[in-house]
C-alpha positions in Angstrom: 12.8 -93.5 48.8 15.2 -94.9 51.3 18.4 -92.7 51.9 21.5 -94.4 53.4 25.1 -92.9 54.3 27.9 -93.6 52.1 31.6 -94.3 53.0 33.8 -91.5 51.9 37.6 -91.8 51.6 38.4 -88.2 52.3 35.5 -85.7 52.9 35.8 -82.2 54.5 32.7 -82.4 56.7 30.3 -79.3 56.3 26.8 -78.2 57.0 25.4 -75.5 55.2 22.3 -74.1 57.4 19.6 -73.2 55.2 17.7 -71.7 58.2 18.6 -71.4 61.9 21.3 -74.0 62.5 23.6 -74.8 65.4 27.1 -73.2 65.4 28.4 -75.2 68.3 30.3 -77.5 66.1 31.9 -74.9 63.9 35.5 -75.5 65.3 35.2 -79.3 65.8 38.0 -80.9 64.0 37.3 -84.0 61.5 39.2 -86.8 63.5 39.5 -90.4 63.2 39.1 -92.0 66.5 36.3 -94.3 66.6 34.2 -96.2 64.0 31.3 -93.9 64.0 29.9 -91.3 61.8 30.7 -87.6 62.4 29.2 -84.5 61.1 30.6 -80.9 60.9 28.7 -77.6 61.0 29.6 -74.3 59.3 27.9 -70.8 59.6 24.4 -70.8 59.0 23.3 -69.9 55.4 19.7 -69.2 54.2 20.0 -71.1 50.8 16.1 -70.8 49.9 16.0 -66.9 50.0 13.2 -65.1 51.8 9.8 -66.6 51.2 7.5 -63.9 52.5 7.4 -60.4 51.2 5.2 -57.4 52.6 5.0 -54.4 50.3 3.4 -51.1 51.7 2.7 -48.4 49.2 2.4 -44.7 50.4 0.8 -43.1 47.7 0.2 -39.3 47.8 -3.4 -38.4 47.1 -3.0 -34.7 47.0 -4.2 -32.5 44.1 -2.6 -33.2 40.7 -1.2 -36.8 41.8 -3.7 -38.7 39.5 -1.5 -38.8 36.5 1.4 -40.2 38.4 -0.9 -42.8 40.0 -1.8 -43.9 36.5 1.8 -44.3 35.6 2.3 -46.3 38.7 -0.6 -48.6 37.9 0.8 -49.1 34.3 4.1 -50.4 36.1 2.3 -53.0 38.6 2.4 -55.7 36.1 6.0 -55.6 35.6 6.7 -55.6 39.3 4.1 -58.3 40.4 5.0 -60.5 37.4 8.6 -60.5 38.2 8.1 -61.0 41.8 5.9 -64.1 41.1 7.8 -65.5 38.0 11.5 -64.3 38.1 13.5 -64.0 35.2 15.4 -67.4 34.3 19.2 -66.4 33.6 22.0 -68.4 32.3 25.3 -68.6 33.8 26.5 -65.2 32.5 23.3 -63.7 34.0 21.5 -63.0 30.8 17.8 -63.4 31.1 16.5 -66.4 28.9 13.0 -66.8 29.8 10.8 -66.6 33.3 10.0 -69.1 35.7 6.8 -71.4 35.7 4.1 -70.8 38.3 6.1 -73.0 40.8 9.2 -70.9 40.4 11.4 -73.4 38.3 12.9 -72.7 34.9 11.3 -75.4 32.9 11.3 -73.6 29.7 13.4 -74.2 26.4 15.8 -71.7 27.5 16.8 -73.4 30.7 18.9 -71.2 33.1 18.3 -70.8 36.8 15.8 -68.4 38.7 17.3 -65.0 39.4 16.0 -65.3 42.8 13.5 -67.4 44.7 10.0 -66.7 43.4 7.6 -65.0 45.9 4.8 -67.3 46.7 3.6 -65.6 49.9 3.1 -61.7 49.4 1.1 -59.0 51.1 0.4 -55.8 49.3 -1.2 -52.7 50.9 -1.7 -48.9 50.6 -1.8 -45.9 52.7 -2.3 -42.4 51.7 -0.6 -39.0 52.5 -3.8 -37.6 54.0 -3.6 -37.6 57.7 -5.9 -34.5 58.0 -5.3 -31.0 59.3 -3.6 -30.4 62.5 -4.8 -26.7 62.6 -7.0 -25.6 65.6 -9.1 -22.9 64.2 -11.6 -22.0 61.6 -11.9 -18.4 59.9 -14.1 -17.3 62.5 -11.9 -18.5 65.3 -14.1 -21.4 66.1 -12.0 -24.2 67.4 -12.6 -27.9 66.1 -10.5 -31.0 66.3 -8.8 -31.3 62.9 -8.3 -27.7 61.9 -9.6 -25.4 59.3 -7.5 -27.0 56.6 -8.1 -30.6 55.4 -11.2 -30.8 57.7 -12.2 -34.6 57.9 -15.7 -33.6 58.2 -15.7 -33.3 54.3 -14.7 -36.8 53.8 -16.8 -38.6 51.4 -18.5 -35.3 50.3 -18.2 -33.7 47.0 -15.7 -30.7 46.9 -17.3 -27.3 47.4 -17.8 -25.1 44.5 -18.4 -27.7 41.8 -20.1 -30.9 40.8 -17.9 -33.8 41.9 -18.0 -37.5 41.0 -15.2 -38.4 43.4 -15.4 -37.6 47.0 -12.7 -36.0 49.0 -10.5 -37.7 51.5 -8.8 -35.4 53.7 -7.9 -37.9 56.6 -7.3 -41.5 55.7 -5.7 -41.9 59.4 -2.8 -43.9 58.2 -5.1 -47.0 57.7 -4.9 -49.5 54.9 -7.2 -48.5 52.0 -9.5 -50.6 50.1 -11.3 -48.4 47.6 -10.9 -49.1 44.0 -11.5 -47.4 40.7 -13.7 -44.3 40.0 -16.4 -45.5 42.1 -14.2 -46.4 44.9 -15.8 -49.8 45.3 -14.2 -52.3 47.7 -12.0 -55.3 46.3 -13.3 -58.4 47.9 -10.0 -60.1 47.8 -8.4 -57.3 50.0 -11.1 -58.0 52.8 -11.1 -58.0 55.6 -7.9 -56.0 56.5 -7.8 -54.1 53.4 -4.6 -55.5 51.7 -4.0 -58.1 49.1 -2.6 -61.4 50.3 -1.0 -63.6 47.6 -0.5 -67.0 48.6 -1.0 -69.6 45.5 -1.2 -73.4 45.8 2.1 -74.2 44.7 4.3 -77.1 46.1 6.5 -74.7 48.1 3.3 -73.5 50.1 1.8 -75.8 52.7 -1.6 -77.2 51.8 -4.4 -75.8 53.4 -2.6 -72.7 54.5 -4.8 -70.1 52.7 -8.0 -69.8 50.9 -7.8 -70.4 47.0 -5.9 -67.5 45.2 -6.9 -65.5 42.1 -4.6 -65.7 39.1 -2.0 -63.1 38.8 -3.6 -61.6 35.7 -6.2 -62.4 33.1 -4.7 -64.6 30.5 -3.7 -62.8 27.3 -4.8 -59.5 28.6 -2.8 -56.6 30.0 -4.6 -53.8 31.8 -3.4 -50.4 30.9 -4.6 -47.1 32.5 -5.0 -44.0 30.4 -4.7 -40.4 31.7 -7.8 -39.2 29.9 -10.3 -40.4 32.1 -8.6 -42.4 34.7 -10.1 -45.6 33.6 -8.6 -48.9 32.5 -8.6 -50.3 29.0 -9.9 -52.8 29.4 -11.5 -52.4 32.8 -9.5 -54.1 35.3 -10.5 -57.6 36.5 -10.6 -57.3 40.3 -10.5 -61.0 40.7 -7.0 -61.1 39.4 -3.9 -59.9 41.5 -2.8 -57.3 39.1 -5.9 -56.2 38.2 -7.1 -55.7 41.9 -3.9 -53.7 42.9 -4.1 -51.4 39.7 -7.6 -50.5 40.4 -6.7 -49.9 44.3 -4.1 -47.6 43.0 -6.2 -45.4 41.2 -9.0 -45.6 43.8 -6.6 -43.6 46.2 -7.4 -40.5 43.8 -6.2 -37.1 44.2 -8.8 -35.2 46.4 -6.8 -35.5 49.6 -5.1 -33.0 52.2 -2.7 -30.6 50.7 -0.8 -30.9 53.8 0.9 -34.2 52.9 2.1 -36.6 55.4 4.0 -39.0 53.1 6.6 -40.1 55.5 4.3 -39.8 58.6 1.5 -41.9 56.6 3.5 -45.1 56.5 5.3 -44.5 60.0 2.0 -44.1 61.6 0.7 -47.5 60.2 3.8 -49.5 60.2 5.9 -48.2 63.0 3.9 -46.1 65.5 3.8 -48.3 68.9 0.5 -46.6 69.7 -1.0 -44.6 66.7 -3.3 -41.9 68.0 -6.9 -42.0 67.2 -7.4 -38.2 67.0 -6.0 -34.8 68.0 -7.9 -32.7 70.6 -7.5 -29.1 71.6 -7.9 -27.5 74.8 -10.1 -24.7 75.6 -8.6 -21.0 76.2 -7.1 -18.2 74.4 -4.1 -20.6 73.1 -5.4 -23.9 72.6 -3.0 -26.8 73.5 -3.1 -29.7 71.3 -2.9 -33.4 72.6 -3.2 -36.8 71.2 -6.3 -38.9 72.2 -6.9 -42.8 72.0 -5.2 -45.4 70.0 -6.4 -46.5 66.7 -7.7 -50.0 66.9 -8.0 -50.3 63.1 -4.4 -49.7 62.6 -3.3 -52.3 65.4 -5.7 -54.9 63.7 -4.5 -54.2 60.2 -0.9 -54.0 61.3 -1.0 -57.3 62.9 -2.6 -59.1 59.9 -0.3 -57.4 57.5 3.3 -57.4 58.9 4.8 -61.0 59.4 8.0 -61.1 61.8 10.1 -62.9 59.2 9.1 -61.3 55.8 11.1 -58.9 53.5 9.4 -55.4 53.9 9.4 -52.9 51.3 8.1 -49.3 51.9 7.3 -47.6 48.6 6.6 -43.9 48.4 5.0 -42.1 45.5 4.8 -38.3 45.7 5.5 -35.3 44.0 6.7 -32.9 46.9 8.1 -32.7 50.2 6.3 -33.7 53.2 4.2 -30.8 54.7 3.1 -31.7 58.2 3.6 -30.3 61.7 4.0 -32.1 64.9 1.0 -30.3 66.7 2.6 -30.9 70.1 5.9 -29.0 69.5 6.0 -25.5 70.7 4.3 -26.5 74.0 1.3 -28.0 72.0 0.7 -25.0 69.8 2.6 -26.0 66.6 -0.7 -26.7 65.0 -0.9 -23.0 64.2 1.2 -23.7 61.3 -1.4 -25.9 59.5 -4.0 -23.1 59.9 -5.0 -21.4 56.7 -3.5 -18.0 58.0 -1.2 -18.0 61.2 -3.1 -16.9 64.3 -2.2 -13.4 65.1 -2.7 -12.2 61.5 -5.0 -9.3 60.9 -8.7 -10.3 62.0 -7.5 -13.6 63.7 -7.2 -14.3 67.3 -4.3 -12.9 68.7 -2.7 -16.0 70.2 0.6 -17.4 68.7 2.9 -15.9 66.5 5.6 -17.3 63.9 8.4 -15.4 62.3 12.0 -15.6 63.2 14.6 -13.4 64.1 16.6 -11.7 61.3 19.6 -14.0 62.1 17.7 -16.9 60.7 18.0 -15.8 57.2 21.9 -16.0 57.3 22.7 -18.2 60.3 19.4 -20.7 60.6 21.4 -23.2 62.6 22.8 -20.7 65.2 21.4 -19.8 68.6 20.7 -16.3 67.6 18.0 -17.9 65.2 14.8 -17.9 67.3 11.0 -17.7 66.7 9.6 -14.5 67.8 6.7 -16.5 69.2 8.9 -18.3 71.7 10.4 -15.1 73.2 7.8 -14.7 76.2 9.1 -11.7 77.8 8.2 -8.7 76.0 10.7 -6.6 77.6 13.6 -8.9 76.1 11.9 -9.3 72.6 14.6 -9.1 70.1 14.7 -6.0 68.3 13.9 -7.4 65.0 11.0 -9.1 66.1 9.5 -5.8 67.7 10.0 -4.3 64.3 8.1 -7.0 62.4 4.9 -6.1 64.2 2.6 -3.0 63.9 2.8 -1.6 67.4 6.6 -2.6 67.7 6.2 -3.3 71.3 6.4 -6.9 71.3 2.7 -7.7 71.1 1.7 -10.9 69.0 2.8 -10.7 65.5 2.3 -12.7 62.4 4.6 -13.6 59.4 4.9 -10.3 57.5 3.4 -9.5 54.9 0.4 -11.4 55.6 0.0 -12.6 52.0 3.2 -14.9 52.8 1.0 -16.9 55.1 0.0 -19.1 52.1 -0.2 -22.5 53.3 1.0 -24.0 50.2 4.5 -22.6 50.9 4.6 -23.2 54.8 6.8 -26.2 55.1 10.1 -25.5 53.5 13.2 -24.0 55.0 11.1 -23.5 58.1 13.9 -22.7 60.4 15.5 -20.2 58.1 12.0 -18.6 57.6 10.4 -18.9 60.9 13.1 -19.5 63.6 11.7 -23.0 64.3 11.0 -26.3 62.4 7.9 -27.9 63.7 8.0 -30.7 61.2 9.3 -34.1 62.1 13.1 -34.8 61.2 14.2 -37.4 58.6 16.0 -39.4 61.4 12.6 -40.3 62.8 12.1 -42.4 59.7 15.4 -43.8 59.5 15.5 -45.0 63.0 11.8 -46.5 62.3 13.3 -48.7 59.6 16.6 -49.5 61.4 16.3 -49.4 65.1 15.0 -52.1 67.5 13.3 -49.7 69.7 11.1 -46.4 68.7 9.5 -43.7 70.9 6.1 -44.3 72.0 3.7 -41.4 71.1 4.8 -38.3 72.9 1.5 -37.9 74.9 2.8 -41.1 77.0 5.9 -40.0 78.9 7.9 -41.3 81.9 7.6 -39.3 85.3 10.8 -37.3 84.1 9.2 -36.3 80.8 11.3 -38.3 78.6 9.6 -40.3 76.0 9.0 -44.2 76.6 11.0 -46.5 74.4 9.1 -49.3 72.9 9.8 -52.4 71.0 9.7 -51.3 67.1 6.8 -53.3 65.9 8.8 -53.9 62.6 11.4 -56.0 64.7 8.8 -57.6 67.0 8.1 -61.5 67.0 4.5 -61.0 67.4 2.1 -57.9 67.2 -1.0 -57.1 69.5 -4.4 -57.4 67.7 -6.2 -54.9 69.7 -5.6 -51.6 71.3 -6.4 -53.0 74.6 -3.3 -55.3 74.6 0.2 -54.3 75.3 1.7 -52.1 72.7 5.1 -51.1 74.0 6.9 -54.1 75.5 6.7 -56.5 72.7 9.0 -59.5 72.3 11.6 -58.8 69.9 12.5 -61.0 66.8 14.4 -64.3 67.2 17.3 -65.4 65.1 14.9 -66.5 62.3 12.7 -63.2 62.3 13.5 -59.7 60.9 15.8 -57.8 62.8 17.8 -54.5 62.8 21.0 -54.7 60.5 19.8 -57.3 58.3 18.6 -57.0 54.7 15.0 -57.3 55.1 13.8 -53.8 55.2 13.6 -51.4 52.2 12.7 -48.0 51.3 12.1 -46.7 47.9 11.0 -43.1 46.9 9.4 -42.3 43.5 9.6 -38.7 43.9 10.6 -35.1 43.0 14.2 -35.4 41.5 14.8 -35.0 37.8 15.4 -38.3 36.2 18.6 -36.8 34.4 20.4 -36.6 37.9 20.0 -40.4 38.5 20.4 -41.6 34.7 23.2 -43.4 33.3 25.1 -41.8 30.6 26.4 -43.4 27.3 29.5 -45.4 27.4 29.5 -45.4 31.4 29.2 -49.3 31.5 25.3 -49.2 32.3 24.6 -47.5 28.9 25.9 -48.3 25.4 28.1 -45.5 24.0 25.9 -45.3 20.9 22.7 -45.0 22.9 21.3 -41.2 22.9 21.6 -39.7 26.5 17.8 -39.5 26.7 17.4 -43.3 26.4 19.8 -44.3 28.9 18.6 -46.4 31.8 18.3 -45.4 35.5 21.6 -45.9 37.4 21.9 -49.1 39.3 23.4 -47.3 42.2 24.2 -43.7 43.1 27.4 -42.5 44.3 28.2 -39.9 46.9 28.8 -37.5 44.2 25.4 -38.1 43.0 23.9 -37.6 46.2 25.5 -34.1 46.5 24.1 -33.3 43.1 20.6 -34.2 44.5 20.6 -32.8 47.9 23.8 -30.7 48.3 26.6 -31.1 50.9 24.3 -30.8 54.0 20.7 -30.0 53.4 19.5 -30.4 56.7 22.0 -27.7 58.0 21.2 -25.6 54.9 24.4 -26.3 53.2 23.4 -26.9 49.6 26.8 -26.5 48.0 26.9 -28.7 45.0 23.2 -29.2 44.2 21.8 -29.1 41.1 19.9 -25.8 41.0 16.5 -27.8 40.2 16.6 -29.3 43.5 16.7 -25.8 45.4 13.3 -25.2 47.0 12.1 -21.6 46.3 9.4 -19.7 46.4 10.6 -17.2 43.9 12.2 -17.7 40.3 15.7 -19.1 41.0 17.8 -16.6 39.4 21.5 -17.2 38.7 22.4 -15.0 41.6 20.2 -17.1 43.8 21.6 -20.3 42.5 25.2 -19.2 43.0 24.4 -17.7 46.4 23.3 -21.2 47.6 26.4 -22.8 46.0 24.3 -24.6 43.3 25.6 -25.8 39.9 24.1 -26.4 36.3 22.2 -23.2 36.3 20.0 -22.8 33.0 19.1 -19.1 32.2 15.2 -19.6 31.8 13.5 -17.0 33.8 9.8 -16.5 33.6 8.5 -15.2 30.3 11.1 -17.7 28.6 9.7 -20.4 26.2 8.0 -23.2 27.8 10.6 -25.6 26.8 13.8 -23.3 27.5 14.8 -25.8 30.2 14.7 -29.4 29.3 14.2 -30.4 32.8 11.5 -28.2 34.3 10.4 -26.2 31.3 11.3 -22.7 32.8 10.9 -20.9 36.0 7.7 -19.2 36.8 6.3 -16.3 38.7 4.6 -17.9 41.7 3.2 -14.5 42.8 1.2 -13.6 39.6 -2.5 -13.2 40.5 -1.7 -13.6 44.0 -0.8 -11.2 46.9 2.3 -12.9 47.2 4.2 -16.3 46.4 1.8 -19.2 46.7 3.8 -22.1 45.2 7.3 -23.4 44.9 9.4 -23.9 41.7 9.4 -27.1 40.0 12.3 -29.6 40.2 11.1 -31.3 36.8 8.1 -31.4 34.4 7.0 -34.2 32.1 4.6 -34.5 29.2 1.4 -36.3 29.7 0.4 -39.3 27.9 -2.9 -37.8 27.5 -3.9 -34.2 28.0 -6.1 -33.6 31.2 -9.3 -31.5 30.8 -9.5 -29.7 34.0 -12.9 -28.6 33.3 -14.0 -32.1 34.0 -15.9 -32.5 37.4 -13.7 -35.6 38.6 -10.6 -33.3 38.4 -12.2 -30.5 40.7 -9.5 -29.4 43.1 -6.9 -31.6 41.5 -5.7 -30.0 38.2 -2.9 -27.3 37.8 -5.0 -25.6 34.8 -8.5 -25.5 36.5 -10.8 -22.5 36.5 -12.1 -20.7 39.8 -15.5 -22.2 40.2 -16.9 -18.6 41.0 -14.9 -16.1 38.5 -14.4 -18.9 35.6 -10.6 -17.4 35.6 -7.8 -20.1 35.4 -6.4 -20.8 39.0 -2.9 -20.6 37.4 -3.0 -17.1 35.7 -1.7 -16.9 32.1 2.0 -16.8 31.7 2.9 -18.3 34.9 3.4 -21.9 34.7 4.1 -24.0 31.6 2.0 -26.8 32.5 -1.1 -25.7 30.6 -1.7 -25.9 26.9 -1.1 -22.7 25.1 -3.2 -21.2 22.2 -1.1 -18.2 20.7 -0.3 -16.3 24.0 -3.1 -17.7 26.1 -3.0 -20.7 28.4 -6.2 -22.7 28.5 -7.5 -25.1 31.1 -6.0 -28.0 29.5 -3.3 -29.7 31.3 -0.3 -31.1 29.2 2.5 -31.3 31.5 2.9 -32.8 34.9 5.3 -31.7 37.6 7.2 -32.5 40.6 9.0 -30.4 43.5 12.3 -31.0 45.0 11.2 -34.0 47.5 14.3 -33.1 49.9 13.0 -35.1 53.1 11.9 -38.1 51.2 15.2 -38.3 49.3 17.1 -37.6 52.7 15.7 -40.8 54.2 16.9 -42.8 51.1 20.3 -41.2 51.3 20.7 -42.1 55.0 19.4 -45.8 54.5 22.5 -46.5 52.0 22.0 -49.9 50.3 18.6 -50.1 51.5 17.4 -46.8 50.1 16.2 -46.7 46.5 15.4 -43.6 44.4 13.6 -43.0 41.2 12.2 -39.9 39.6 8.4 -39.1 39.6 9.3 -37.5 36.2 9.8 -40.4 33.8 12.5 -40.9 31.3 10.1 -42.0 28.8 6.5 -40.3 29.5 5.1 -42.3 26.5 6.1 -45.8 25.3 8.9 -45.6 22.6 9.2 -48.1 20.1 6.2 -50.3 21.4 4.1 -51.1 24.5 7.2 -52.9 26.1 9.5 -49.9 26.4 11.7 -50.5 29.4 11.9 -46.8 30.0 8.4 -46.1 30.0 6.8 -44.5 33.0 7.8 -46.1 36.3 9.2 -49.2 34.8 12.6 -47.9 35.7 11.5 -47.5 39.2 10.1 -50.9 39.6 13.1 -52.4 38.0 15.5 -50.8 40.3 13.4 -51.7 43.2 13.4 -55.6 42.2 16.9 -55.5 41.6 17.9 -54.0 45.0 15.5 -56.6 46.7 17.2 -59.3 44.9 19.8 -59.3 47.4 17.6 -60.8 50.0 15.4 -62.9 47.6 18.0 -64.8 45.4 19.4 -68.1 46.1 22.8 -67.8 48.3 25.9 -69.3 47.7 27.3 -72.4 49.7 30.4 -71.3 51.2 32.1 -74.7 50.3 32.6 -76.7 47.0 31.2 -80.2 47.2 32.3 -83.5 45.6 29.7 -85.0 43.4 30.1 -88.5 41.8 29.7 -89.2 37.9 26.2 -88.8 37.9 26.6 -85.3 39.5 25.0 -86.4 43.0 26.8 -85.5 46.3 26.5 -88.8 47.9 28.3 -87.8 51.2 25.9 -85.1 52.1 22.3 -84.9 53.3 19.7 -82.3 53.0 17.7 -82.4 56.1 14.1 -80.7 56.6 12.9 -80.0 60.2 9.4 -79.3 60.6 9.0 -75.9 62.4 6.0 -76.8 64.8 4.3 -80.1 66.1 1.6 -79.8 63.5 3.8 -81.3 60.9 3.5 -84.9 59.4 4.0 -87.6 61.9 6.6 -89.4 60.4 8.9 -89.3 57.5 7.1 -92.2 55.9 4.0 -89.9 55.5 5.7 -86.6 54.8 5.5 -87.0 51.0 7.6 -88.3 48.2 11.1 -87.6 48.3 11.3 -87.6 52.2 12.7 -90.4 54.3 14.3 -91.2 57.7 17.8 -90.2 58.7 20.4 -92.5 60.0 20.0 -92.6 63.8 23.5 -91.8 64.6 23.5 -88.7 62.4 20.2 -87.6 63.6 21.2 -87.6 67.3 24.2 -85.4 66.5 21.9 -82.8 64.4 19.3 -83.1 67.3 21.9 -82.0 69.8 23.3 -79.2 67.7 19.8 -78.0 67.3 19.1 -78.1 71.0 22.2 -76.2 71.9 21.5 -73.6 69.3 18.0 -73.2 70.7 19.2 -72.8 74.2 21.9 -70.4 73.2 19.2 -68.2 71.3 17.2 -67.9 74.4 15.3 -71.4 74.6 11.7 -70.0 75.1 9.4 -72.9 74.0 6.5 -70.2 74.2 7.9 -68.4 71.3 10.0 -71.0 69.3 9.6 -74.9 69.8 13.0 -76.6 70.5 13.9 -78.0 66.9 15.3 -80.8 68.5 12.0 -82.2 69.6 10.4 -81.8 66.2 10.4 -84.2 63.1 13.4 -84.2 60.9 13.7 -86.0 57.6 16.2 -86.2 54.6 15.1 -84.8 51.3 16.3 -87.2 48.4 19.3 -86.4 46.4 18.9 -85.9 42.6 21.3 -85.4 39.6 21.5 -81.7 38.1 19.9 -81.1 34.9 21.4 -82.0 31.7 22.9 -79.5 29.2 24.4 -77.1 31.8 21.2 -75.9 33.0 21.0 -74.8 36.4 18.3 -77.0 37.6 17.5 -80.6 39.0 16.8 -83.5 37.0 13.3 -84.4 38.6 11.3 -87.4 37.8 7.9 -85.7 38.3 6.4 -82.2 39.6 5.4 -83.4 43.1 8.4 -85.4 44.5 10.8 -83.2 46.8 14.3 -83.5 45.8 17.6 -81.4 45.9 20.9 -81.2 43.6 24.2 -79.7 43.3 25.0 -77.4 40.4 28.4 -76.3 39.4 28.7 -73.4 37.0 31.4 -74.5 34.8 31.2 -71.5 32.3 31.9 -68.9 34.8 31.0 -65.2 34.8 27.6 -63.7 36.0 26.2 -60.3 36.3 24.0 -58.7 39.0 21.2 -59.9 37.0 21.6 -63.4 38.1 23.4 -65.8 40.5 27.1 -65.2 40.9 27.7 -68.5 42.5 30.1 -71.0 41.0 28.1 -73.7 42.7 24.6 -73.9 44.1 22.3 -76.0 46.2 19.0 -76.1 44.2 15.6 -77.8 44.9 13.2 -79.5 42.6 9.7 -78.3 42.1 10.1 -74.9 43.7 11.7 -75.9 47.0 10.7 -77.8 50.0 7.5 -76.9 52.1 7.8 -73.7 53.8 6.8 -75.4 57.1 10.4 -76.8 57.3 13.8 -75.5 58.2 16.4 -77.0 55.6 20.0 -77.8 56.3 22.7 -79.5 54.6 25.0 -82.1 56.6 28.0 -83.5 55.0 29.4 -86.6 56.8 32.5 -88.7 56.9 33.2 -92.3 58.4 35.6 -92.1 61.1 38.8 -94.0 60.1 39.2 -92.0 56.9 42.1 -89.3 56.5 39.7 -86.5 57.2 41.6 -84.6 54.4 
């Protein structure tokens, strides 16, 4: 089709850059001084949305996470279907259907896509198991990964009972490809252990990928059940949804109890030189050090992470991160991941743990110190001396010894021990927002400071082997992902009561006539909401204003304890109360019952299982809250302590009927600090079972999935042009051209062979466009080894089409293959955040132009017009 330039009596010249376009002409006036055509450029505007999405799930695989993994698997079809076939919405933002496979609204309901369909997607999984960092076994024997979470047991049945599912104590932060109960591999996730979705649609360049599987089996919805952690029907691993559902359940729940939920994704995605192992020196006080670089992570990261994709990190966990940086305390912090602190009775006398008494009331003061760090026995604080048997400053341990219980080791650490050996939440916030991050701490400058490296998340290209340069990477250019953009999101489905993030009847998000229990999750949290969730300043132990369910405590939270912390909303449900006394977490429980001391934390929330969980089944060994001791046969949770188990009369049995989540303070703190790019949802679902049918939007983690997609829409949806254009009676903007510039020399040889809908550009306009492209390229650095000079590449015009009839937001295209664009003007007004708020849009036919091109809109005038 031929395209010629039309005369314009009075047109304000604009160009809407739909990729990286020149800005050198931004201030150029429209003048009348010679009989030539003039173009004018405005700010760059991406009008096609992001065309690549990389989603990394961190799924907690510690004990009792299987029921949550099932709920996540149930929500996967909603998430993937909506990304691949977004809703079609009318001018008011109301869904009227879904797009076709090409991302176009061709159904009877019409409308326009709520965002550009995702036709290039990577989906991967890492777990929370990074192995134990402890250095000594029960007999003092030192081995590389500690006496807890020993990776030597990986792949073996759990000790003490028959086991059909092997344990996985150290997944190393590498992408996982184990699916189903038998942990088979998914062929479509090979060779780098992630699913790559790149279907053969017009928006994708031909030949760019192997044939892709369908999203799901026609007419079949895979649904997991908690009874036996299987699918009904069995998932079809040859489909996108079936494969990913099966990979989720294959993560299982026999992983390390020292969960590295944040460190797991950071190690894979951000760490410039992820360590391969942790080694320990010989001697009475072993010192830890990192060894080597994990070449598997380097290879997988390079394949998974694209420089210009939208990245979403989704954390699914039921509690706070529990992991020590083994290099703290001069390389001895690994002791916090031993079963008992070294120095306890019967253990080698290296190390110590408890803090001075000032820590209890002033944990952030200088008077709060770790007794183990006070090296001179003569100056050892008196309260430290009084804690050990001899009272002379000899090595001490956490008193009483029963409180050495590992399960409660990693909360309020500075207050309890005088030192916090975990990682600060700022490490993870910086990892998602900063252009540079520290190289692993075993690699330092001569002055001892950490080496600053290019953040792989914002690098133009990534190394593919550990032998290549890992630190000094080239930062992304203008067209890639960069700090401060809207292409990095973090979501936490975790331990917070859904009631704290749920809308209320009549608040604008929930109809006044709806029951409070049936209101959806809030679309956005306010500062006041965050205080209720975390308190005023949790990292400095100021919990004023927090809901008492979010207080971490190894003892039942009494009213006095809650008031002392400044907590609100206290409900009087101490141990011994009815199991449903508190509608959020059942009741408090005695974490010391049957133990020498506290061995657990109080729950943030609990929820009824869809199907009860029989803890006597071998697949749940070590992963069930109502399990029997394999030696004595007694329940591991003594009768009357926790309300999670099925009760007959006054006796609690081995059938678990409720799931639970603990306050996940650190994961939530990361989301809060990320602002609009942090998303939070509850691991305790609003509706734990479907209400009113299988399509219940509040069932399971559907609210979480909906919240995530609604937030990602900011980067995915079509953007609004900054100026209204002039269309003729047929609705065509005849004074403007949409230009497509190929991104590399590998494109077509000429516009004549580019395909239907492409044509040559008028030479006088093309010359000016090419000049501006070159100037912008030079201003951005002009490095041809990274990005070709666009002025040297093929540029063609895309044919103009009339808009669709009857007010539908689309183009009236003659066929399903021709490239084309149209100008749509919303004459009805109004929109919600469910759909486009543009009063006018540039739309593309057939799912948009080829992804191998950068698109721009240039409007022209013939000199001699009034330029008005």
